[in-house]
PDB file of N, CA, C and O in Angstrom:
ATOM      1  N   MET A   1      11.060  28.772 -37.347  1.00  0.00           N
ATOM      2  CA  MET A   1      10.566  29.581 -36.029  1.00  0.00           C
ATOM      3  C   MET A   1       9.594  28.527 -35.363  1.00  0.00           C
ATOM      4  O   MET A   1       9.711  28.180 -34.188  1.00  0.00           O
ATOM      5  N   ILE A   2       8.669  28.073 -36.182  1.00  0.00           N
ATOM      6  CA  ILE A   2       7.331  27.268 -35.665  1.00  0.00           C
ATOM      7  C   ILE A   2       7.938  26.004 -35.048  1.00  0.00           C
ATOM      8  O   ILE A   2       7.258  25.473 -34.170  1.00  0.00           O
ATOM      9  N   SER A   3       8.922  25.528 -35.316  1.00  0.00           N
ATOM     10  CA  SER A   3       9.293  24.069 -34.948  1.00  0.00           C
ATOM     11  C   SER A   3      10.150  24.491 -33.617  1.00  0.00           C
ATOM     12  O   SER A   3      10.173  23.623 -32.744  1.00  0.00           O
ATOM     13  N   PHE A   4      10.802  25.606 -33.364  1.00  0.00           N
ATOM     14  CA  PHE A   4      11.456  26.032 -32.293  1.00  0.00           C
ATOM     15  C   PHE A   4      10.602  25.795 -30.940  1.00  0.00           C
ATOM     16  O   PHE A   4      11.172  25.259 -29.990  1.00  0.00           O
ATOM     17  N   ILE A   5       9.407  26.138 -30.846  1.00  0.00           N
ATOM     18  CA  ILE A   5       8.649  26.466 -29.696  1.00  0.00           C
ATOM     19  C   ILE A   5       8.296  24.940 -29.052  1.00  0.00           C
ATOM     20  O   ILE A   5       8.621  24.676 -27.895  1.00  0.00           O
ATOM     21  N   PRO A   6       7.558  23.907 -29.966  1.00  0.00           N
ATOM     22  CA  PRO A   6       7.464  22.473 -29.553  1.00  0.00           C
ATOM     23  C   PRO A   6       8.817  21.911 -29.026  1.00  0.00           C
ATOM     24  O   PRO A   6       8.858  21.209 -28.016  1.00  0.00           O
ATOM     25  N   LYS A   7       9.851  22.222 -29.698  1.00  0.00           N
ATOM     26  CA  LYS A   7      11.064  21.678 -29.505  1.00  0.00           C
ATOM     27  C   LYS A   7      11.589  21.970 -27.888  1.00  0.00           C
ATOM     28  O   LYS A   7      11.941  21.142 -27.047  1.00  0.00           O
ATOM     29  N   ARG A   8      11.513  23.330 -27.792  1.00  0.00           N
ATOM     30  CA  ARG A   8      11.653  23.687 -26.253  1.00  0.00           C
ATOM     31  C   ARG A   8      10.764  23.224 -25.348  1.00  0.00           C
ATOM     32  O   ARG A   8      11.200  22.845 -24.261  1.00  0.00           O
ATOM     33  N   LEU A   9       9.391  23.166 -25.616  1.00  0.00           N
ATOM     34  CA  LEU A   9       8.613  22.599 -24.729  1.00  0.00           C
ATOM     35  C   LEU A   9       8.828  21.121 -24.344  1.00  0.00           C
ATOM     36  O   LEU A   9       8.690  20.698 -23.196  1.00  0.00           O
ATOM     37  N   GLY A  10       9.194  20.341 -25.457  1.00  0.00           N
ATOM     38  CA  GLY A  10       9.431  19.038 -25.148  1.00  0.00           C
ATOM     39  C   GLY A  10      10.675  18.862 -24.290  1.00  0.00           C
ATOM     40  O   GLY A  10      10.520  18.046 -23.381  1.00  0.00           O
ATOM     41  N   ILE A  11      11.834  19.417 -24.363  1.00  0.00           N
ATOM     42  CA  ILE A  11      12.992  19.664 -23.653  1.00  0.00           C
ATOM     43  C   ILE A  11      12.603  20.058 -22.288  1.00  0.00           C
ATOM     44  O   ILE A  11      13.184  19.614 -21.298  1.00  0.00           O
ATOM     45  N   GLY A  12      11.590  20.917 -22.229  1.00  0.00           N
ATOM     46  CA  GLY A  12      11.454  21.500 -20.977  1.00  0.00           C
ATOM     47  C   GLY A  12      10.666  20.265 -20.168  1.00  0.00           C
ATOM     48  O   GLY A  12      11.074  19.947 -19.051  1.00  0.00           O
ATOM     49  N   VAL A  13       9.701  19.688 -20.677  1.00  0.00           N
ATOM     50  CA  VAL A  13       8.927  18.719 -20.082  1.00  0.00           C
ATOM     51  C   VAL A  13       9.580  17.547 -19.595  1.00  0.00           C
ATOM     52  O   VAL A  13       9.277  16.924 -18.578  1.00  0.00           O
ATOM     53  N   GLY A  14      10.622  17.261 -20.507  1.00  0.00           N
ATOM     54  CA  GLY A  14      11.560  16.127 -20.284  1.00  0.00           C
ATOM     55  C   GLY A  14      12.347  16.401 -19.066  1.00  0.00           C
ATOM     56  O   GLY A  14      12.440  15.611 -18.127  1.00  0.00           O
ATOM     57  N   LEU A  15      12.940  17.623 -19.133  1.00  0.00           N
ATOM     58  CA  LEU A  15      13.857  17.911 -17.978  1.00  0.00           C
ATOM     59  C   LEU A  15      13.063  17.966 -16.565  1.00  0.00           C
ATOM     60  O   LEU A  15      13.560  17.523 -15.530  1.00  0.00           O
ATOM     61  N   VAL A  16      11.979  18.463 -16.622  1.00  0.00           N
ATOM     62  CA  VAL A  16      11.002  18.576 -15.422  1.00  0.00           C
ATOM     63  C   VAL A  16      11.044  16.897 -14.741  1.00  0.00           C
ATOM     64  O   VAL A  16      11.564  16.521 -13.691  1.00  0.00           O
ATOM     65  N   LEU A  17      10.201  16.009 -15.905  1.00  0.00           N
ATOM     66  CA  LEU A  17      10.372  14.733 -15.438  1.00  0.00           C
ATOM     67  C   LEU A  17      11.471  14.062 -14.970  1.00  0.00           C
ATOM     68  O   LEU A  17      11.317  13.233 -14.072  1.00  0.00           O
ATOM     69  N   LEU A  18      12.639  14.301 -15.467  1.00  0.00           N
ATOM     70  CA  LEU A  18      14.155  13.933 -15.140  1.00  0.00           C
ATOM     71  C   LEU A  18      14.349  14.411 -13.632  1.00  0.00           C
ATOM     72  O   LEU A  18      14.804  13.600 -12.825  1.00  0.00           O
ATOM     73  N   VAL A  19      14.079  15.461 -13.302  1.00  0.00           N
ATOM     74  CA  VAL A  19      14.440  16.146 -12.066  1.00  0.00           C
ATOM     75  C   VAL A  19      13.551  15.543 -11.137  1.00  0.00           C
ATOM     76  O   VAL A  19      13.962  15.122 -10.055  1.00  0.00           O
ATOM     77  N   LEU A  20      12.192  15.460 -11.531  1.00  0.00           N
ATOM     78  CA  LEU A  20      11.175  14.855 -10.232  1.00  0.00           C
ATOM     79  C   LEU A  20      11.442  13.368 -10.150  1.00  0.00           C
ATOM     80  O   LEU A  20      11.012  12.775  -9.161  1.00  0.00           O
ATOM     81  N   THR A  21      12.126  12.677 -11.110  1.00  0.00           N
ATOM     82  CA  THR A  21      12.549  11.311 -10.894  1.00  0.00           C
ATOM     83  C   THR A  21      13.645  11.309 -10.104  1.00  0.00           C
ATOM     84  O   THR A  21      13.742  10.500  -9.181  1.00  0.00           O
ATOM     85  N   MET A  22      14.571  12.189 -10.365  1.00  0.00           N
ATOM     86  CA  MET A  22      15.836  12.152  -9.546  1.00  0.00           C
ATOM     87  C   MET A  22      15.657  12.380  -7.949  1.00  0.00           C
ATOM     88  O   MET A  22      16.205  11.795  -7.015  1.00  0.00           O
ATOM     89  N   ILE A  23      14.772  13.353  -7.954  1.00  0.00           N
ATOM     90  CA  ILE A  23      14.461  13.915  -6.300  1.00  0.00           C
ATOM     91  C   ILE A  23      13.584  12.649  -5.652  1.00  0.00           C
ATOM     92  O   ILE A  23      13.794  12.364  -4.474  1.00  0.00           O
ATOM     93  N   PHE A  24      12.708  11.972  -6.337  1.00  0.00           N
ATOM     94  CA  PHE A  24      12.020  10.913  -5.886  1.00  0.00           C
ATOM     95  C   PHE A  24      12.956   9.937  -5.607  1.00  0.00           C
ATOM     96  O   PHE A  24      12.926   9.718  -4.396  1.00  0.00           O
ATOM     97  N   LEU A  25      13.794   9.233  -6.182  1.00  0.00           N
ATOM     98  CA  LEU A  25      14.725   8.400  -5.941  1.00  0.00           C
ATOM     99  C   LEU A  25      15.663   8.604  -4.981  1.00  0.00           C
ATOM    100  O   LEU A  25      16.063   7.664  -4.294  1.00  0.00           O
ATOM    101  N   VAL A  26      16.184  10.042  -4.807  1.00  0.00           N
ATOM    102  CA  VAL A  26      17.092  10.369  -3.712  1.00  0.00           C
ATOM    103  C   VAL A  26      16.342  10.130  -2.543  1.00  0.00           C
ATOM    104  O   VAL A  26      16.750   9.330  -1.702  1.00  0.00           O
ATOM    105  N   LEU A  27      15.052  10.885  -2.381  1.00  0.00           N
ATOM    106  CA  LEU A  27      14.209  10.681  -0.963  1.00  0.00           C
ATOM    107  C   LEU A  27      14.023   9.196  -0.818  1.00  0.00           C
ATOM    108  O   LEU A  27      14.046   8.841   0.360  1.00  0.00           O
ATOM    109  N   ARG A  28      13.833   8.167  -1.751  1.00  0.00           N
ATOM    110  CA  ARG A  28      13.658   6.881  -1.208  1.00  0.00           C
ATOM    111  C   ARG A  28      14.946   6.086  -0.697  1.00  0.00           C
ATOM    112  O   ARG A  28      14.871   5.062  -0.018  1.00  0.00           O
ATOM    113  N   THR A  29      16.176   6.704  -1.121  1.00  0.00           N
ATOM    114  CA  THR A  29      17.354   6.338  -0.774  1.00  0.00           C
ATOM    115  C   THR A  29      18.052   6.554   0.497  1.00  0.00           C
ATOM    116  O   THR A  29      18.950   5.832   0.929  1.00  0.00           O
ATOM    117  N   VAL A  30      17.472   7.828   1.189  1.00  0.00           N
ATOM    118  CA  VAL A  30      17.948   8.404   2.366  1.00  0.00           C
ATOM    119  C   VAL A  30      17.632   7.435   3.610  1.00  0.00           C
ATOM    120  O   VAL A  30      16.494   7.002   3.794  1.00  0.00           O
ATOM    121  N   PRO A  31      18.681   7.134   4.425  1.00  0.00           N
ATOM    122  CA  PRO A  31      18.524   6.154   5.413  1.00  0.00           C
ATOM    123  C   PRO A  31      17.386   6.811   6.394  1.00  0.00           C
ATOM    124  O   PRO A  31      17.307   8.036   6.486  1.00  0.00           O
ATOM    125  N   GLY A  32      16.518   5.952   7.115  1.00  0.00           N
ATOM    126  CA  GLY A  32      15.667   6.238   7.818  1.00  0.00           C
ATOM    127  C   GLY A  32      14.126   5.999   7.337  1.00  0.00           C
ATOM    128  O   GLY A  32      13.731   5.918   6.173  1.00  0.00           O
ATOM    129  N   ASP A  33      13.425   5.914   8.432  1.00  0.00           N
ATOM    130  CA  ASP A  33      11.878   5.680   7.932  1.00  0.00           C
ATOM    131  C   ASP A  33      11.118   6.868   8.463  1.00  0.00           C
ATOM    132  O   ASP A  33      10.893   7.138   9.642  1.00  0.00           O
ATOM    133  N   PRO A  34      10.730   7.594   7.274  1.00  0.00           N
ATOM    134  CA  PRO A  34       9.956   9.038   7.354  1.00  0.00           C
ATOM    135  C   PRO A  34       8.894   8.696   8.238  1.00  0.00           C
ATOM    136  O   PRO A  34       8.845   9.415   9.236  1.00  0.00           O
ATOM    137  N   ALA A  35       7.935   7.706   8.150  1.00  0.00           N
ATOM    138  CA  ALA A  35       6.954   7.250   8.990  1.00  0.00           C
ATOM    139  C   ALA A  35       7.180   7.223  10.710  1.00  0.00           C
ATOM    140  O   ALA A  35       6.356   7.571  11.555  1.00  0.00           O
ATOM    141  N   GLN A  36       8.321   6.789  10.895  1.00  0.00           N
ATOM    142  CA  GLN A  36       8.905   6.301  12.136  1.00  0.00           C
ATOM    143  C   GLN A  36       8.963   7.929  12.850  1.00  0.00           C
ATOM    144  O   GLN A  36       8.349   8.357  13.828  1.00  0.00           O
ATOM    145  N   ILE A  37       9.962   8.627  11.934  1.00  0.00           N
ATOM    146  CA  ILE A  37      10.480   9.858  12.246  1.00  0.00           C
ATOM    147  C   ILE A  37       9.096  10.858  12.572  1.00  0.00           C
ATOM    148  O   ILE A  37       8.922  11.372  13.678  1.00  0.00           O
ATOM    149  N   LEU A  38       8.340  11.001  11.643  1.00  0.00           N
ATOM    150  CA  LEU A  38       6.791  11.715  11.832  1.00  0.00           C
ATOM    151  C   LEU A  38       6.083  11.199  13.152  1.00  0.00           C
ATOM    152  O   LEU A  38       5.789  12.018  14.023  1.00  0.00           O
ATOM    153  N   ALA A  39       5.857  10.102  13.283  1.00  0.00           N
ATOM    154  CA  ALA A  39       5.008   9.356  14.229  1.00  0.00           C
ATOM    155  C   ALA A  39       5.523   9.845  15.578  1.00  0.00           C
ATOM    156  O   ALA A  39       4.812  10.349  16.447  1.00  0.00           O
ATOM    157  N   SER A  40       7.122   9.594  15.672  1.00  0.00           N
ATOM    158  CA  SER A  40       7.834  10.028  17.122  1.00  0.00           C
ATOM    159  C   SER A  40       7.985  11.288  17.276  1.00  0.00           C
ATOM    160  O   SER A  40       8.240  11.687  18.413  1.00  0.00           O
ATOM    161  N   GLY A  41       7.881  12.148  16.295  1.00  0.00           N
ATOM    162  CA  GLY A  41       7.973  13.720  16.539  1.00  0.00           C
ATOM    163  C   GLY A  41       9.330  14.199  16.496  1.00  0.00           C
ATOM    164  O   GLY A  41       9.596  15.348  16.847  1.00  0.00           O
ATOM    165  N   GLY A  42      10.388  13.221  16.003  1.00  0.00           N
ATOM    166  CA  GLY A  42      11.758  13.609  15.767  1.00  0.00           C
ATOM    167  C   GLY A  42      12.408  12.543  15.533  1.00  0.00           C
ATOM    168  O   GLY A  42      11.851  11.456  15.377  1.00  0.00           O
ATOM    169  N   LEU A  43      13.833  12.744  15.473  1.00  0.00           N
ATOM    170  CA  LEU A  43      14.807  11.594  15.548  1.00  0.00           C
ATOM    171  C   LEU A  43      14.994  10.802  16.646  1.00  0.00           C
ATOM    172  O   LEU A  43      15.378   9.636  16.557  1.00  0.00           O
ATOM    173  N   THR A  44      14.728  11.399  17.757  1.00  0.00           N
ATOM    174  CA  THR A  44      15.111  10.550  19.022  1.00  0.00           C
ATOM    175  C   THR A  44      13.960  10.042  19.618  1.00  0.00           C
ATOM    176  O   THR A  44      14.183   9.342  20.606  1.00  0.00           O
ATOM    177  N   GLY A  45      12.817  10.188  19.310  1.00  0.00           N
ATOM    178  CA  GLY A  45      11.569  10.041  19.973  1.00  0.00           C
ATOM    179  C   GLY A  45      11.173   8.492  19.555  1.00  0.00           C
ATOM    180  O   GLY A  45      11.692   7.963  18.572  1.00  0.00           O
ATOM    181  N   GLN A  46      10.241   7.835  20.359  1.00  0.00           N
ATOM    182  CA  GLN A  46       9.968   6.381  20.095  1.00  0.00           C
ATOM    183  C   GLN A  46       8.465   6.551  19.871  1.00  0.00           C
ATOM    184  O   GLN A  46       7.816   7.353  20.543  1.00  0.00           O
ATOM    185  N   ALA A  47       7.872   5.722  18.839  1.00  0.00           N
ATOM    186  CA  ALA A  47       6.419   5.762  18.462  1.00  0.00           C
ATOM    187  C   ALA A  47       5.877   4.323  18.522  1.00  0.00           C
ATOM    188  O   ALA A  47       6.628   3.390  18.236  1.00  0.00           O
ATOM    189  N   SER A  48       4.758   4.137  18.839  1.00  0.00           N
ATOM    190  CA  SER A  48       4.135   2.830  18.637  1.00  0.00           C
ATOM    191  C   SER A  48       4.023   2.193  17.546  1.00  0.00           C
ATOM    192  O   SER A  48       3.950   2.915  16.551  1.00  0.00           O
ATOM    193  N   THR A  49       3.978   0.922  17.351  1.00  0.00           N
ATOM    194  CA  THR A  49       3.661   0.052  16.149  1.00  0.00           C
ATOM    195  C   THR A  49       2.522   0.778  15.400  1.00  0.00           C
ATOM    196  O   THR A  49       2.639   1.175  14.240  1.00  0.00           O
ATOM    197  N   GLU A  50       1.389   0.923  16.168  1.00  0.00           N
ATOM    198  CA  GLU A  50       0.195   1.323  15.540  1.00  0.00           C
ATOM    199  C   GLU A  50       0.342   2.940  15.019  1.00  0.00           C
ATOM    200  O   GLU A  50      -0.153   3.440  14.008  1.00  0.00           O
ATOM    201  N   ALA A  51       0.960   3.408  15.771  1.00  0.00           N
ATOM    202  CA  ALA A  51       1.206   5.196  15.004  1.00  0.00           C
ATOM    203  C   ALA A  51       2.089   5.076  13.964  1.00  0.00           C
ATOM    204  O   ALA A  51       1.992   6.000  13.156  1.00  0.00           O
ATOM    205  N   VAL A  52       2.848   4.320  13.731  1.00  0.00           N
ATOM    206  CA  VAL A  52       3.696   4.269  12.712  1.00  0.00           C
ATOM    207  C   VAL A  52       3.048   3.655  11.400  1.00  0.00           C
ATOM    208  O   VAL A  52       3.285   3.965  10.233  1.00  0.00           O
ATOM    209  N   ALA A  53       2.063   2.589  11.951  1.00  0.00           N
ATOM    210  CA  ALA A  53       1.307   1.898  10.626  1.00  0.00           C
ATOM    211  C   ALA A  53       0.346   3.121  10.439  1.00  0.00           C
ATOM    212  O   ALA A  53       0.201   3.293   9.229  1.00  0.00           O
ATOM    213  N   GLN A  54      -0.214   3.842  11.009  1.00  0.00           N
ATOM    214  CA  GLN A  54      -1.230   4.814  10.785  1.00  0.00           C
ATOM    215  C   GLN A  54      -0.619   5.952   9.902  1.00  0.00           C
ATOM    216  O   GLN A  54      -1.264   6.502   9.011  1.00  0.00           O
ATOM    217  N   MET A  55       0.664   6.260  10.214  1.00  0.00           N
ATOM    218  CA  MET A  55       1.184   7.372   9.534  1.00  0.00           C
ATOM    219  C   MET A  55       1.975   6.726   8.055  1.00  0.00           C
ATOM    220  O   MET A  55       2.286   7.508   7.156  1.00  0.00           O
ATOM    221  N   ARG A  56       2.189   5.555   7.963  1.00  0.00           N
ATOM    222  CA  ARG A  56       2.172   5.027   6.610  1.00  0.00           C
ATOM    223  C   ARG A  56       0.960   4.971   5.790  1.00  0.00           C
ATOM    224  O   ARG A  56       1.060   5.059   4.566  1.00  0.00           O
ATOM    225  N   GLU A  57       0.104   4.867   6.221  1.00  0.00           N
ATOM    226  CA  GLU A  57      -1.142   4.768   5.451  1.00  0.00           C
ATOM    227  C   GLU A  57      -1.631   6.219   5.194  1.00  0.00           C
ATOM    228  O   GLU A  57      -2.166   6.419   4.104  1.00  0.00           O
ATOM    229  N   GLN A  58      -1.535   7.090   5.922  1.00  0.00           N
ATOM    230  CA  GLN A  58      -1.603   8.690   5.650  1.00  0.00           C
ATOM    231  C   GLN A  58      -0.666   9.135   4.523  1.00  0.00           C
ATOM    232  O   GLN A  58      -0.999   9.822   3.558  1.00  0.00           O
ATOM    233  N   LEU A  59       0.497   8.671   4.770  1.00  0.00           N
ATOM    234  CA  LEU A  59       1.485   9.175   3.649  1.00  0.00           C
ATOM    235  C   LEU A  59       1.481   8.340   2.339  1.00  0.00           C
ATOM    236  O   LEU A  59       2.031   8.794   1.335  1.00  0.00           O
ATOM    237  N   GLY A  60       0.953   7.293   2.331  1.00  0.00           N
ATOM    238  CA  GLY A  60       0.543   6.523   1.284  1.00  0.00           C
ATOM    239  C   GLY A  60       2.199   5.431   1.140  1.00  0.00           C
ATOM    240  O   GLY A  60       2.479   4.922   0.054  1.00  0.00           O
ATOM    241  N   LEU A  61       2.959   5.267   2.172  1.00  0.00           N
ATOM    242  CA  LEU A  61       3.971   4.649   2.209  1.00  0.00           C
ATOM    243  C   LEU A  61       3.948   3.023   2.041  1.00  0.00           C
ATOM    244  O   LEU A  61       4.856   2.261   1.707  1.00  0.00           O
ATOM    245  N   ASN A  62       2.779   2.799   2.340  1.00  0.00           N
ATOM    246  CA  ASN A  62       2.378   1.115   2.383  1.00  0.00           C
ATOM    247  C   ASN A  62       2.038   0.772   0.714  1.00  0.00           C
ATOM    248  O   ASN A  62       1.834  -0.403   0.407  1.00  0.00           O
ATOM    249  N   ARG A  63       1.993   1.765  -0.259  1.00  0.00           N
ATOM    250  CA  ARG A  63       1.618   1.413  -1.540  1.00  0.00           C
ATOM    251  C   ARG A  63       3.012   0.977  -2.278  1.00  0.00           C
ATOM    252  O   ARG A  63       4.094   1.414  -1.884  1.00  0.00           O
ATOM    253  N   PRO A  64       2.911   0.217  -3.214  1.00  0.00           N
ATOM    254  CA  PRO A  64       4.099  -0.029  -4.196  1.00  0.00           C
ATOM    255  C   PRO A  64       4.938   1.379  -4.637  1.00  0.00           C
ATOM    256  O   PRO A  64       4.312   2.439  -4.622  1.00  0.00           O
ATOM    257  N   VAL A  65       6.116   1.371  -4.960  1.00  0.00           N
ATOM    258  CA  VAL A  65       6.930   2.170  -5.299  1.00  0.00           C
ATOM    259  C   VAL A  65       6.367   3.067  -6.445  1.00  0.00           C
ATOM    260  O   VAL A  65       6.313   4.293  -6.345  1.00  0.00           O
ATOM    261  N   VAL A  66       5.999   2.449  -7.416  1.00  0.00           N
ATOM    262  CA  VAL A  66       5.474   2.840  -8.504  1.00  0.00           C
ATOM    263  C   VAL A  66       4.208   3.602  -8.440  1.00  0.00           C
ATOM    264  O   VAL A  66       3.957   4.532  -9.206  1.00  0.00           O
ATOM    265  N   VAL A  67       3.421   3.188  -7.510  1.00  0.00           N
ATOM    266  CA  VAL A  67       2.156   3.896  -7.365  1.00  0.00           C
ATOM    267  C   VAL A  67       2.526   5.416  -6.557  1.00  0.00           C
ATOM    268  O   VAL A  67       2.069   6.507  -6.899  1.00  0.00           O
ATOM    269  N   GLN A  68       3.293   5.215  -5.624  1.00  0.00           N
ATOM    270  CA  GLN A  68       3.850   6.227  -4.968  1.00  0.00           C
ATOM    271  C   GLN A  68       4.393   7.336  -5.961  1.00  0.00           C
ATOM    272  O   GLN A  68       4.142   8.523  -5.751  1.00  0.00           O
ATOM    273  N   TYR A  69       5.080   6.955  -6.953  1.00  0.00           N
ATOM    274  CA  TYR A  69       5.623   7.883  -7.983  1.00  0.00           C
ATOM    275  C   TYR A  69       4.644   8.372  -8.695  1.00  0.00           C
ATOM    276  O   TYR A  69       4.711   9.533  -9.098  1.00  0.00           O
ATOM    277  N   GLY A  70       3.550   7.558  -8.976  1.00  0.00           N
ATOM    278  CA  GLY A  70       2.656   8.275  -9.682  1.00  0.00           C
ATOM    279  C   GLY A  70       1.676   9.119  -9.194  1.00  0.00           C
ATOM    280  O   GLY A  70       1.047   9.922  -9.882  1.00  0.00           O
ATOM    281  N   VAL A  71       1.529   8.914  -7.846  1.00  0.00           N
ATOM    282  CA  VAL A  71       0.842   9.766  -6.955  1.00  0.00           C
ATOM    283  C   VAL A  71       1.634  11.271  -6.758  1.00  0.00           C
ATOM    284  O   VAL A  71       1.104  12.370  -6.924  1.00  0.00           O
ATOM    285  N   ALA A  72       2.965  11.027  -6.382  1.00  0.00           N
ATOM    286  CA  ALA A  72       3.703  12.120  -6.326  1.00  0.00           C
ATOM    287  C   ALA A  72       4.033  13.074  -7.548  1.00  0.00           C
ATOM    288  O   ALA A  72       4.328  14.267  -7.470  1.00  0.00           O
ATOM    289  N   GLY A  73       3.939  12.411  -8.528  1.00  0.00           N
ATOM    290  CA  GLY A  73       4.138  13.108 -10.036  1.00  0.00           C
ATOM    291  C   GLY A  73       2.956  13.631 -10.375  1.00  0.00           C
ATOM    292  O   GLY A  73       2.824  14.211 -11.452  1.00  0.00           O
TER     293      GLY A  73
END
């Protein structure tokens, strides 16, 4: 009985990490630039290069993917 709880906790933590990784990877593979969309106010609007660069900085999209994952997790 005592080994049951740590085993279940380990499975739960592993499952959460797996789901977190899958969601992160799916969001990275979706077409479109999130900074462009947010800076322009929608899918059809146009944004200046400076506004997109500022949005990338705010969202941390200019960092390496590994760092983004670490910050997101």
